A tleap script that builds the chain and sets N, CA, C and O, in Angstrom:
source leaprc.protein.ff14SB
mol = sequence {
  NMET THR GLN ARG GLU GLU LEU VAL GLU LYS
  ILE GLU GLU LEU GLN GLU GLU ILE ALA GLN
  LEU ARG GLN ALA LEU VAL SER HIE ALA VAL
  VAL ASP GLN ALA ILE GLY VAL VAL VAL ALA
  VAL SER GLY LEU ARG PRO GLU GLN GLY TRP
  GLU VAL LEU LYS THR VAL SER GLN ARG THR
  ASN THR LYS LEU ARG ASP VAL ALA LEU HIE
  ILE VAL HIE TRP PRO ASP VAL GLY SER LEU
  PRO ALA GLU ILE ARG PRO ALA LEU ARG ILE
  ALA LEU THR GLU ALA ARG ALA VAL HIE GLY
  SER ARG PRO LEU VAL ARG GLN GLU HIE TRP
  CYS GLU GLY TYR GLY GLY VAL LEU PRO ARG
  LYS THR CGLU
}
set mol.1.N position { 21.282 16.738 -21.980 }
set mol.1.CA position { 20.319 17.073 -21.037 }
set mol.1.C position { 21.286 18.282 -20.298 }
set mol.1.O position { 22.501 18.142 -20.158 }
set mol.2.N position { 20.577 19.415 -19.882 }
set mol.2.CA position { 21.361 20.504 -19.136 }
set mol.2.C position { 21.700 20.213 -17.740 }
set mol.2.O position { 21.031 19.370 -17.141 }
set mol.3.N position { 22.553 20.748 -17.225 }
set mol.3.CA position { 22.784 20.823 -15.605 }
set mol.3.C position { 21.489 21.041 -14.799 }
set mol.3.O position { 21.178 20.352 -13.828 }
set mol.4.N position { 20.730 22.108 -15.312 }
set mol.4.CA position { 19.347 22.377 -14.522 }
set mol.4.C position { 18.480 21.045 -14.653 }
set mol.4.O position { 18.069 20.479 -13.641 }
set mol.5.N position { 18.241 20.607 -15.817 }
set mol.5.CA position { 17.426 19.459 -16.110 }
set mol.5.C position { 17.869 18.341 -15.235 }
set mol.5.O position { 17.042 17.723 -14.564 }
set mol.6.N position { 19.111 18.059 -15.213 }
set mol.6.CA position { 19.683 16.952 -14.391 }
set mol.6.C position { 19.258 17.220 -12.725 }
set mol.6.O position { 18.813 16.346 -11.982 }
set mol.7.N position { 19.476 18.431 -12.406 }
set mol.7.CA position { 19.162 18.566 -11.033 }
set mol.7.C position { 17.728 18.418 -10.650 }
set mol.7.O position { 17.415 17.939 -9.560 }
set mol.8.N position { 16.769 18.861 -11.611 }
set mol.8.CA position { 15.570 18.834 -11.427 }
set mol.8.C position { 15.033 17.163 -11.541 }
set mol.8.O position { 14.106 16.770 -10.833 }
set mol.9.N position { 15.657 16.360 -12.403 }
set mol.9.CA position { 15.507 15.019 -12.240 }
set mol.9.C position { 15.935 14.444 -10.890 }
set mol.9.O position { 15.153 13.757 -10.232 }
set mol.10.N position { 17.194 14.728 -10.469 }
set mol.10.CA position { 17.644 14.333 -9.241 }
set mol.10.C position { 16.655 14.596 -8.033 }
set mol.10.O position { 16.247 13.762 -7.225 }
set mol.11.N position { 16.377 15.878 -8.092 }
set mol.11.CA position { 15.414 15.955 -7.142 }
set mol.11.C position { 14.118 15.484 -6.886 }
set mol.11.O position { 13.562 15.318 -5.800 }
set mol.12.N position { 13.657 15.264 -8.169 }
set mol.12.CA position { 12.363 14.341 -8.451 }
set mol.12.C position { 12.472 13.068 -7.959 }
set mol.12.O position { 11.537 12.528 -7.368 }
set mol.13.N position { 13.702 12.456 -8.182 }
set mol.13.CA position { 14.019 10.969 -7.662 }
set mol.13.C position { 14.378 10.902 -6.165 }
set mol.13.O position { 14.293 9.863 -5.511 }
set mol.14.N position { 14.781 12.071 -5.678 }
set mol.14.CA position { 14.792 12.061 -4.134 }
set mol.14.C position { 13.449 12.198 -3.480 }
set mol.14.O position { 13.105 11.592 -2.466 }
set mol.15.N position { 12.691 13.094 -4.189 }
set mol.15.CA position { 11.339 13.234 -3.505 }
set mol.15.C position { 10.683 12.047 -3.396 }
set mol.15.O position { 10.053 11.727 -2.388 }
set mol.16.N position { 10.815 11.217 -4.599 }
set mol.16.CA position { 9.946 9.901 -4.561 }
set mol.16.C position { 10.746 8.873 -3.627 }
set mol.16.O position { 10.118 7.975 -3.066 }
set mol.17.N position { 11.982 8.988 -3.478 }
set mol.17.CA position { 12.666 8.134 -2.553 }
set mol.17.C position { 12.106 8.430 -1.147 }
set mol.17.O position { 11.781 7.519 -0.387 }
set mol.18.N position { 11.997 9.832 -0.803 }
set mol.18.CA position { 11.433 10.121 0.612 }
set mol.18.C position { 10.264 9.905 0.796 }
set mol.18.O position { 10.027 9.779 1.998 }
set mol.19.N position { 9.121 9.766 -0.044 }
set mol.19.CA position { 7.860 9.351 0.050 }
set mol.19.C position { 7.633 7.821 0.136 }
set mol.19.O position { 6.631 7.386 0.704 }
set mol.20.N position { 8.478 7.069 -0.377 }
set mol.20.CA position { 8.586 5.580 -0.239 }
set mol.20.C position { 9.128 5.371 1.125 }
set mol.20.O position { 8.553 4.541 1.829 }
set mol.21.N position { 10.219 6.048 1.628 }
set mol.21.CA position { 10.549 5.752 2.920 }
set mol.21.C position { 9.765 6.044 4.022 }
set mol.21.O position { 9.763 5.381 5.059 }
set mol.22.N position { 8.944 7.262 3.759 }
set mol.22.CA position { 7.791 7.579 4.950 }
set mol.22.C position { 6.891 6.562 4.763 }
set mol.22.O position { 6.363 6.156 5.798 }
set mol.23.N position { 6.515 5.949 3.571 }
set mol.23.CA position { 5.561 4.813 3.520 }
set mol.23.C position { 6.026 3.625 4.315 }
set mol.23.O position { 5.314 2.917 5.028 }
set mol.24.N position { 7.260 3.508 4.108 }
set mol.24.CA position { 7.860 2.072 4.747 }
set mol.24.C position { 7.875 2.423 6.263 }
set mol.24.O position { 7.671 1.480 7.028 }
set mol.25.N position { 8.051 3.440 6.704 }
set mol.25.CA position { 8.096 3.649 8.393 }
set mol.25.C position { 6.596 3.511 8.769 }
set mol.25.O position { 6.296 2.925 9.809 }
set mol.26.N position { 5.685 4.012 7.984 }
set mol.26.CA position { 4.064 3.819 8.321 }
set mol.26.C position { 4.122 2.237 8.392 }
set mol.26.O position { 4.220 1.655 9.472 }
set mol.27.N position { 4.063 1.661 7.334 }
set mol.27.CA position { 3.986 0.199 7.237 }
set mol.27.C position { 4.794 -0.593 8.192 }
set mol.27.O position { 4.273 -1.609 8.652 }
set mol.28.N position { 5.865 -0.306 8.515 }
set mol.28.CA position { 6.581 -0.960 9.596 }
set mol.28.C position { 6.084 -0.743 11.245 }
set mol.28.O position { 6.334 -1.502 12.181 }
set mol.29.N position { 5.409 0.362 11.276 }
set mol.29.CA position { 4.798 0.621 12.605 }
set mol.29.C position { 3.589 -0.303 12.639 }
set mol.29.O position { 3.317 -0.957 13.646 }
set mol.30.N position { 2.825 -0.347 11.457 }
set mol.30.CA position { 1.567 -1.127 11.451 }
set mol.30.C position { 1.880 -2.754 11.840 }
set mol.30.O position { 1.399 -3.455 12.730 }
set mol.31.N position { 2.844 -3.039 10.843 }
set mol.31.CA position { 3.315 -4.481 11.065 }
set mol.31.C position { 3.581 -4.785 12.521 }
set mol.31.O position { 2.938 -5.710 13.017 }
set mol.32.N position { 4.401 -4.159 13.228 }
set mol.32.CA position { 4.814 -3.996 14.509 }
set mol.32.C position { 3.649 -4.228 15.396 }
set mol.32.O position { 3.589 -5.196 16.154 }
set mol.33.N position { 2.655 -3.260 15.284 }
set mol.33.CA position { 1.361 -3.480 16.146 }
set mol.33.C position { 0.481 -4.771 15.672 }
set mol.33.O position { -0.334 -5.344 16.395 }
set mol.34.N position { 0.722 -5.045 14.634 }
set mol.34.CA position { -0.213 -6.319 14.361 }
set mol.34.C position { 0.642 -7.545 15.072 }
set mol.34.O position { 0.019 -8.477 15.582 }
set mol.35.N position { 1.949 -7.518 15.087 }
set mol.35.CA position { 2.783 -8.643 15.619 }
set mol.35.C position { 2.204 -8.611 16.991 }
set mol.35.O position { 1.783 -9.670 17.456 }
set mol.36.N position { 2.131 -7.443 17.738 }
set mol.36.CA position { 1.863 -7.195 19.208 }
set mol.36.C position { 0.263 -8.013 19.238 }
set mol.36.O position { 0.007 -8.910 20.041 }
set mol.37.N position { -0.526 -7.598 18.400 }
set mol.37.CA position { -1.904 -8.370 18.398 }
set mol.37.C position { -1.772 -9.690 18.329 }
set mol.37.O position { -2.254 -10.331 19.263 }
set mol.38.N position { -1.164 -10.353 17.335 }
set mol.38.CA position { -0.788 -11.737 17.333 }
set mol.38.C position { -0.324 -12.318 18.634 }
set mol.38.O position { -0.895 -13.205 19.269 }
set mol.39.N position { 0.770 -11.709 18.940 }
set mol.39.CA position { 1.386 -12.242 20.147 }
set mol.39.C position { 0.347 -11.931 21.535 }
set mol.39.O position { 0.455 -12.709 22.482 }
set mol.40.N position { -0.332 -11.152 21.599 }
set mol.40.CA position { -1.324 -11.063 22.858 }
set mol.40.C position { -2.411 -12.133 22.705 }
set mol.40.O position { -3.017 -12.594 23.673 }
set mol.41.N position { -2.621 -12.497 21.454 }
set mol.41.CA position { -3.840 -13.415 21.061 }
set mol.41.C position { -3.097 -14.812 21.295 }
set mol.41.O position { -3.728 -15.714 21.846 }
set mol.42.N position { -1.962 -14.987 20.950 }
set mol.42.CA position { -1.543 -16.424 20.876 }
set mol.42.C position { -0.538 -16.948 21.946 }
set mol.42.O position { -0.473 -18.118 22.322 }
set mol.43.N position { 0.304 -15.826 22.422 }
set mol.43.CA position { 1.272 -16.327 23.314 }
set mol.43.C position { 2.505 -16.654 22.749 }
set mol.43.O position { 3.474 -17.117 23.351 }
set mol.44.N position { 2.417 -16.374 21.495 }
set mol.44.CA position { 3.827 -16.656 20.810 }
set mol.44.C position { 4.752 -15.785 20.912 }
set mol.44.O position { 4.271 -14.695 21.221 }
set mol.45.N position { 6.132 -15.762 20.764 }
set mol.45.CA position { 6.856 -14.680 20.737 }
set mol.45.C position { 6.858 -13.792 19.558 }
set mol.45.O position { 6.294 -14.159 18.527 }
set mol.46.N position { 7.501 -12.553 19.644 }
set mol.46.CA position { 7.221 -11.671 18.534 }
set mol.46.C position { 8.117 -12.188 17.022 }
set mol.46.O position { 7.814 -11.823 15.886 }
set mol.47.N position { 8.799 -12.740 17.238 }
set mol.47.CA position { 9.570 -13.586 15.930 }
set mol.47.C position { 8.426 -14.395 15.385 }
set mol.47.O position { 8.224 -14.379 14.171 }
set mol.48.N position { 7.677 -15.089 16.174 }
set mol.48.CA position { 6.984 -15.980 15.692 }
set mol.48.C position { 5.663 -15.436 15.128 }
set mol.48.O position { 5.005 -15.922 14.209 }
set mol.49.N position { 5.402 -14.347 15.844 }
set mol.49.CA position { 4.177 -13.442 15.393 }
set mol.49.C position { 4.442 -13.026 14.183 }
set mol.49.O position { 3.576 -13.161 13.318 }
set mol.50.N position { 5.541 -12.506 13.909 }
set mol.50.CA position { 6.022 -12.146 12.429 }
set mol.50.C position { 5.912 -13.352 11.426 }
set mol.50.O position { 5.348 -13.080 10.366 }
set mol.51.N position { 6.231 -14.272 11.541 }
set mol.51.CA position { 6.039 -15.584 10.718 }
set mol.51.C position { 4.716 -15.916 10.254 }
set mol.51.O position { 4.378 -16.305 9.136 }
set mol.52.N position { 3.807 -15.641 11.593 }
set mol.52.CA position { 2.347 -15.963 11.302 }
set mol.52.C position { 1.803 -14.793 10.412 }
set mol.52.O position { 0.903 -15.120 9.638 }
set mol.53.N position { 2.191 -13.520 10.395 }
set mol.53.CA position { 1.701 -12.433 9.542 }
set mol.53.C position { 2.324 -12.679 8.117 }
set mol.53.O position { 1.663 -12.348 7.133 }
set mol.54.N position { 3.535 -13.230 7.970 }
set mol.54.CA position { 4.156 -13.492 6.465 }
set mol.54.C position { 3.311 -14.750 6.081 }
set mol.54.O position { 2.846 -14.777 4.942 }
set mol.55.N position { 3.093 -15.705 6.856 }
set mol.55.CA position { 2.290 -17.064 6.426 }
set mol.55.C position { 0.713 -16.587 5.838 }
set mol.55.O position { 0.240 -17.013 4.784 }
set mol.56.N position { 0.113 -15.740 6.642 }
set mol.56.CA position { -1.109 -15.246 6.383 }
set mol.56.C position { -0.995 -14.465 5.006 }
set mol.56.O position { -1.786 -14.706 4.095 }
set mol.57.N position { -0.067 -13.597 4.894 }
set mol.57.CA position { 0.032 -12.849 3.700 }
set mol.57.C position { 0.315 -13.681 2.305 }
set mol.57.O position { -0.173 -13.420 1.205 }
set mol.58.N position { 1.168 -14.682 2.608 }
set mol.58.CA position { 1.364 -15.618 1.445 }
set mol.58.C position { 0.384 -16.363 1.038 }
set mol.58.O position { 0.194 -16.589 -0.157 }
set mol.59.N position { -0.427 -16.879 2.083 }
set mol.59.CA position { -1.414 -17.737 1.757 }
set mol.59.C position { -2.682 -17.121 1.155 }
set mol.59.O position { -3.505 -17.744 0.484 }
set mol.60.N position { -2.739 -15.815 1.479 }
set mol.60.CA position { -4.095 -15.133 1.121 }
set mol.60.C position { -3.637 -14.258 -0.076 }
set mol.60.O position { -4.555 -13.609 -0.577 }
set mol.61.N position { -2.268 -14.083 -0.709 }
set mol.61.CA position { -1.848 -13.220 -1.753 }
set mol.61.C position { -2.174 -11.702 -1.487 }
set mol.61.O position { -2.493 -10.844 -2.311 }
set mol.62.N position { -2.022 -11.598 -0.213 }
set mol.62.CA position { -2.307 -10.207 0.339 }
set mol.62.C position { -0.958 -9.559 0.762 }
set mol.62.O position { -0.118 -10.158 1.433 }
set mol.63.N position { -0.824 -8.298 0.318 }
set mol.63.CA position { 0.311 -7.519 0.883 }
set mol.63.C position { 0.462 -7.475 2.326 }
set mol.63.O position { -0.525 -7.229 3.019 }
set mol.64.N position { 1.637 -7.697 2.865 }
set mol.64.CA position { 1.848 -7.968 4.594 }
set mol.64.C position { 1.261 -6.622 5.058 }
set mol.64.O position { 0.501 -6.747 6.019 }
set mol.65.N position { 1.405 -5.543 4.671 }
set mol.65.CA position { 0.928 -4.340 5.308 }
set mol.65.C position { -0.560 -4.240 5.460 }
set mol.65.O position { -1.159 -3.705 6.392 }
set mol.66.N position { -1.119 -4.894 4.302 }
set mol.66.CA position { -2.556 -4.942 4.424 }
set mol.66.C position { -3.091 -5.824 5.427 }
set mol.66.O position { -4.072 -5.521 6.106 }
set mol.67.N position { -2.373 -7.068 5.549 }
set mol.67.CA position { -2.833 -8.208 6.386 }
set mol.67.C position { -2.696 -7.393 7.846 }
set mol.67.O position { -3.679 -7.370 8.587 }
set mol.68.N position { -1.457 -6.729 8.237 }
set mol.68.CA position { -1.298 -6.079 9.411 }
set mol.68.C position { -2.390 -4.925 9.617 }
set mol.68.O position { -2.819 -4.818 10.765 }
set mol.69.N position { -2.837 -4.144 8.753 }
set mol.69.CA position { -3.740 -3.172 8.774 }
set mol.69.C position { -5.180 -3.921 9.448 }
set mol.69.O position { -5.808 -3.528 10.430 }
set mol.70.N position { -5.442 -5.012 8.659 }
set mol.70.CA position { -6.534 -5.743 8.975 }
set mol.70.C position { -6.622 -6.148 10.590 }
set mol.70.O position { -7.549 -5.928 11.370 }
set mol.71.N position { -5.319 -6.827 10.836 }
set mol.71.CA position { -5.277 -7.407 12.232 }
set mol.71.C position { -5.441 -6.218 13.195 }
set mol.71.O position { -6.264 -6.272 14.110 }
set mol.72.N position { -4.627 -5.101 12.981 }
set mol.72.CA position { -4.580 -3.911 13.957 }
set mol.72.C position { -5.921 -3.354 14.163 }
set mol.72.O position { -6.229 -2.890 15.261 }
set mol.73.N position { -6.802 -3.373 13.099 }
set mol.73.CA position { -8.271 -2.809 13.293 }
set mol.73.C position { -9.242 -3.751 13.810 }
set mol.73.O position { -10.333 -3.412 14.270 }
set mol.74.N position { -8.745 -5.154 13.706 }
set mol.74.CA position { -9.838 -6.103 13.939 }
set mol.74.C position { -10.311 -5.934 15.266 }
set mol.74.O position { -11.486 -6.292 15.346 }
set mol.75.N position { -9.713 -5.413 16.626 }
set mol.75.CA position { -10.529 -5.481 17.873 }
set mol.75.C position { -11.465 -4.599 17.779 }
set mol.75.O position { -12.500 -4.803 18.415 }
set mol.76.N position { -11.339 -3.439 16.990 }
set mol.76.CA position { -12.332 -2.309 16.973 }
set mol.76.C position { -13.401 -2.565 15.949 }
set mol.76.O position { -14.588 -2.308 16.148 }
set mol.77.N position { -12.953 -3.048 14.917 }
set mol.77.CA position { -13.897 -3.439 13.855 }
set mol.77.C position { -15.036 -4.605 14.313 }
set mol.77.O position { -16.256 -4.521 14.171 }
set mol.78.N position { -14.230 -5.765 14.932 }
set mol.78.CA position { -15.056 -6.849 15.301 }
set mol.78.C position { -14.932 -8.209 14.305 }
set mol.78.O position { -15.392 -9.330 14.522 }
set mol.79.N position { -14.218 -7.772 13.229 }
set mol.79.CA position { -14.276 -8.904 12.138 }
set mol.79.C position { -12.941 -8.675 11.320 }
set mol.79.O position { -12.289 -7.632 11.368 }
set mol.80.N position { -12.621 -9.781 10.566 }
set mol.80.CA position { -11.379 -9.851 9.659 }
set mol.80.C position { -12.291 -10.312 8.202 }
set mol.80.O position { -13.372 -10.898 8.142 }
set mol.81.N position { -11.513 -9.866 7.218 }
set mol.81.CA position { -12.109 -10.227 5.975 }
set mol.81.C position { -11.952 -11.639 5.762 }
set mol.81.O position { -11.025 -12.311 6.212 }
set mol.82.N position { -13.080 -12.136 4.921 }
set mol.82.CA position { -13.201 -13.541 4.813 }
set mol.82.C position { -12.026 -14.353 4.344 }
set mol.82.O position { -11.905 -15.538 4.655 }
set mol.83.N position { -11.180 -13.721 3.609 }
set mol.83.CA position { -10.052 -14.610 3.262 }
set mol.83.C position { -8.898 -14.729 4.174 }
set mol.83.O position { -8.132 -15.693 4.165 }
set mol.84.N position { -8.782 -13.496 5.128 }
set mol.84.CA position { -7.750 -13.675 6.001 }
set mol.84.C position { -8.147 -14.329 7.316 }
set mol.84.O position { -7.263 -14.745 8.064 }
set mol.85.N position { -9.474 -14.445 7.643 }
set mol.85.CA position { -9.812 -15.153 8.923 }
set mol.85.C position { -9.348 -16.306 9.052 }
set mol.85.O position { -8.619 -16.536 10.017 }
set mol.86.N position { -9.695 -17.465 7.980 }
set mol.86.CA position { -9.121 -18.688 8.126 }
set mol.86.C position { -7.781 -18.982 7.826 }
set mol.86.O position { -7.273 -20.079 8.057 }
set mol.87.N position { -7.220 -18.072 7.340 }
set mol.87.CA position { -5.524 -18.170 7.063 }
set mol.87.C position { -5.069 -17.883 8.311 }
set mol.87.O position { -4.083 -18.496 8.719 }
set mol.88.N position { -5.712 -16.891 9.143 }
set mol.88.CA position { -4.744 -16.583 10.529 }
set mol.88.C position { -5.216 -17.682 11.359 }
set mol.88.O position { -4.368 -18.125 12.134 }
set mol.89.N position { -6.202 -18.151 11.379 }
set mol.89.CA position { -6.682 -19.394 12.355 }
set mol.89.C position { -5.624 -20.695 12.050 }
set mol.89.O position { -5.071 -21.331 12.947 }
set mol.90.N position { -5.496 -20.902 10.896 }
set mol.90.CA position { -4.761 -21.902 10.483 }
set mol.90.C position { -3.093 -21.687 10.952 }
set mol.90.O position { -2.408 -22.498 11.575 }
set mol.91.N position { -2.709 -20.412 10.474 }
set mol.91.CA position { -1.449 -20.166 10.792 }
set mol.91.C position { -0.946 -20.214 12.344 }
set mol.91.O position { 0.052 -20.820 12.733 }
set mol.92.N position { -1.912 -19.390 13.215 }
set mol.92.CA position { -1.870 -19.596 14.669 }
set mol.92.C position { -1.778 -21.053 15.004 }
set mol.92.O position { -0.829 -21.492 15.653 }
set mol.93.N position { -2.839 -21.872 14.529 }
set mol.93.CA position { -2.776 -23.405 15.142 }
set mol.93.C position { -1.426 -24.139 14.702 }
set mol.93.O position { -0.841 -24.967 15.400 }
set mol.94.N position { -1.035 -23.724 13.481 }
set mol.94.CA position { 0.495 -24.366 12.974 }
set mol.94.C position { 1.496 -23.858 13.851 }
set mol.94.O position { 2.321 -24.637 14.326 }
set mol.95.N position { 1.525 -22.465 14.160 }
set mol.95.CA position { 2.659 -21.960 15.101 }
set mol.95.C position { 2.637 -22.219 16.557 }
set mol.95.O position { 3.615 -22.054 17.287 }
set mol.96.N position { 1.328 -22.683 16.993 }
set mol.96.CA position { 1.263 -23.060 18.249 }
set mol.96.C position { 1.554 -24.457 18.365 }
set mol.96.O position { 1.932 -24.849 19.469 }
set mol.97.N position { 1.450 -25.261 17.448 }
set mol.97.CA position { 1.962 -26.694 17.402 }
set mol.97.C position { 3.518 -27.024 17.398 }
set mol.97.O position { 4.141 -27.917 17.971 }
set mol.98.N position { 3.939 -25.983 16.542 }
set mol.98.CA position { 5.430 -26.010 16.424 }
set mol.98.C position { 6.136 -25.451 17.669 }
set mol.98.O position { 7.136 -26.032 18.089 }
set mol.99.N position { 5.662 -24.341 18.285 }
set mol.99.CA position { 6.320 -23.582 19.300 }
set mol.99.C position { 5.857 -23.882 20.549 }
set mol.99.O position { 6.628 -23.659 21.482 }
set mol.100.N position { 4.715 -24.363 20.801 }
set mol.100.CA position { 4.046 -25.005 22.071 }
set mol.100.C position { 3.838 -23.730 22.871 }
set mol.100.O position { 4.374 -23.638 23.975 }
set mol.101.N position { 2.989 -22.599 22.321 }
set mol.101.CA position { 2.700 -21.434 23.311 }
set mol.101.C position { 1.502 -21.695 23.965 }
set mol.101.O position { 0.750 -22.616 23.647 }
set mol.102.N position { 1.278 -20.805 24.989 }
set mol.102.CA position { 0.163 -20.522 25.659 }
set mol.102.C position { -0.545 -19.227 25.519 }
set mol.102.O position { 0.126 -18.210 25.696 }
set mol.103.N position { -1.806 -19.115 25.226 }
set mol.103.CA position { -2.126 -17.898 24.744 }
set mol.103.C position { -2.293 -17.087 26.072 }
set mol.103.O position { -2.762 -17.613 27.082 }
set mol.104.N position { -1.896 -15.804 26.025 }
set mol.104.CA position { -1.898 -14.760 27.208 }
set mol.104.C position { -3.466 -14.574 27.560 }
set mol.104.O position { -3.661 -14.072 28.667 }
set mol.105.N position { -4.285 -14.803 27.021 }
set mol.105.CA position { -5.851 -14.720 27.331 }
set mol.105.C position { -6.426 -16.081 27.588 }
set mol.105.O position { -6.417 -17.002 26.771 }
set mol.106.N position { -6.910 -16.121 28.754 }
set mol.106.CA position { -7.743 -17.482 28.855 }
set mol.106.C position { -8.858 -17.556 28.028 }
set mol.106.O position { -9.492 -16.575 27.639 }
set mol.107.N position { -9.106 -18.746 27.752 }
set mol.107.CA position { -10.080 -19.358 26.635 }
set mol.107.C position { -11.287 -18.814 26.922 }
set mol.107.O position { -11.974 -18.404 25.986 }
set mol.108.N position { -11.738 -18.717 28.215 }
set mol.108.CA position { -13.245 -18.249 28.508 }
set mol.108.C position { -13.465 -16.876 28.351 }
set mol.108.O position { -14.560 -16.323 28.457 }
set mol.109.N position { -12.270 -16.277 28.064 }
set mol.109.CA position { -12.386 -14.629 27.859 }
set mol.109.C position { -12.417 -14.433 26.137 }
set mol.109.O position { -12.568 -13.317 25.640 }
set mol.110.N position { -12.281 -15.467 25.449 }
set mol.110.CA position { -12.431 -15.265 23.946 }
set mol.110.C position { -13.731 -14.975 23.517 }
set mol.110.O position { -14.700 -15.278 24.213 }
set mol.111.N position { -13.849 -14.382 22.370 }
set mol.111.CA position { -15.058 -14.080 21.479 }
set mol.111.C position { -15.473 -15.319 20.943 }
set mol.111.O position { -14.596 -16.116 20.607 }
set mol.112.N position { -16.719 -15.625 20.800 }
set mol.112.CA position { -16.870 -16.798 19.973 }
set mol.112.C position { -17.117 -16.632 18.615 }
set mol.112.O position { -17.009 -17.560 17.813 }
set mol.113.N position { -17.492 -15.330 18.269 }
set mol.113.CA position { -17.617 -14.907 16.948 }
set mol.113.C position { -16.303 -14.816 16.059 }
set mol.113.O position { -16.384 -14.452 14.886 }
set mol.114.N position { -15.268 -15.105 16.559 }
set mol.114.CA position { -13.821 -14.908 16.017 }
set mol.114.C position { -13.057 -16.176 15.892 }
set mol.114.O position { -11.835 -16.176 15.743 }
set mol.115.N position { -13.786 -17.277 15.953 }
set mol.115.CA position { -13.327 -18.621 15.763 }
set mol.115.C position { -12.375 -18.963 16.978 }
set mol.115.O position { -11.492 -19.807 16.823 }
set mol.116.N position { -12.524 -18.404 18.021 }
set mol.116.CA position { -11.718 -18.595 19.303 }
set mol.116.C position { -10.448 -18.066 19.169 }
set mol.116.O position { -9.520 -18.725 19.639 }
set mol.117.N position { -10.187 -16.888 18.560 }
set mol.117.CA position { -8.885 -16.322 18.359 }
set mol.117.C position { -8.881 -15.092 18.995 }
set mol.117.O position { -7.809 -14.873 19.559 }
set mol.118.N position { -9.772 -14.142 19.111 }
set mol.118.CA position { -9.650 -12.731 19.455 }
set mol.118.C position { -10.292 -12.776 20.803 }
set mol.118.O position { -11.332 -13.412 20.977 }
set mol.119.N position { -9.552 -11.952 21.998 }
set mol.119.CA position { -10.001 -11.839 23.260 }
set mol.119.C position { -11.410 -10.903 22.907 }
set mol.119.O position { -11.588 -10.268 21.867 }
set mol.120.N position { -12.352 -11.004 24.071 }
set mol.120.CA position { -13.559 -10.229 24.084 }
set mol.120.C position { -12.989 -8.776 24.417 }
set mol.120.O position { -12.017 -8.581 25.147 }
set mol.121.N position { -13.674 -7.864 23.827 }
set mol.121.CA position { -13.464 -6.508 23.978 }
set mol.121.C position { -14.266 -6.137 25.361 }
set mol.121.O position { -15.486 -6.266 25.463 }
set mol.122.N position { -13.456 -5.681 26.359 }
set mol.122.CA position { -13.916 -5.135 27.667 }
set mol.122.C position { -13.829 -3.723 27.645 }
set mol.122.O position { -12.865 -3.170 27.116 }
set mol.123.N position { -14.875 -3.004 28.244 }
set mol.123.CA position { -14.777 -1.714 28.305 }
set mol.123.C position { -15.324 -1.324 29.808 }
set mol.123.O position { -15.354 -0.148 30.169 }
savepdb mol mol.pdb
quit
């Protein structure tokens, strides 16, 4: 392999690494936002919200960033995919039982259509 070919190969490797790092930054931001939604809904601490997301991801065999995307878009879309909804409800119930949290939103403001998990959208 010539020196030029080696340089071209190295440039391609670095470009791929940059693309992966950019994707990781976007994924990280979405996961942080999803943790915020979980914390707001449940009253859990952020590290517990992270555990809830991991649990949902593992139980549904869905990539964590995909679970996070669904949860971030949940308030606007008004629903979660069928496999994520019950897994989230169970993970939140388990986390609340272990950590004894209080939801930040009073129950009378919850939407009935979300299994008592998501606050009503107010505009």
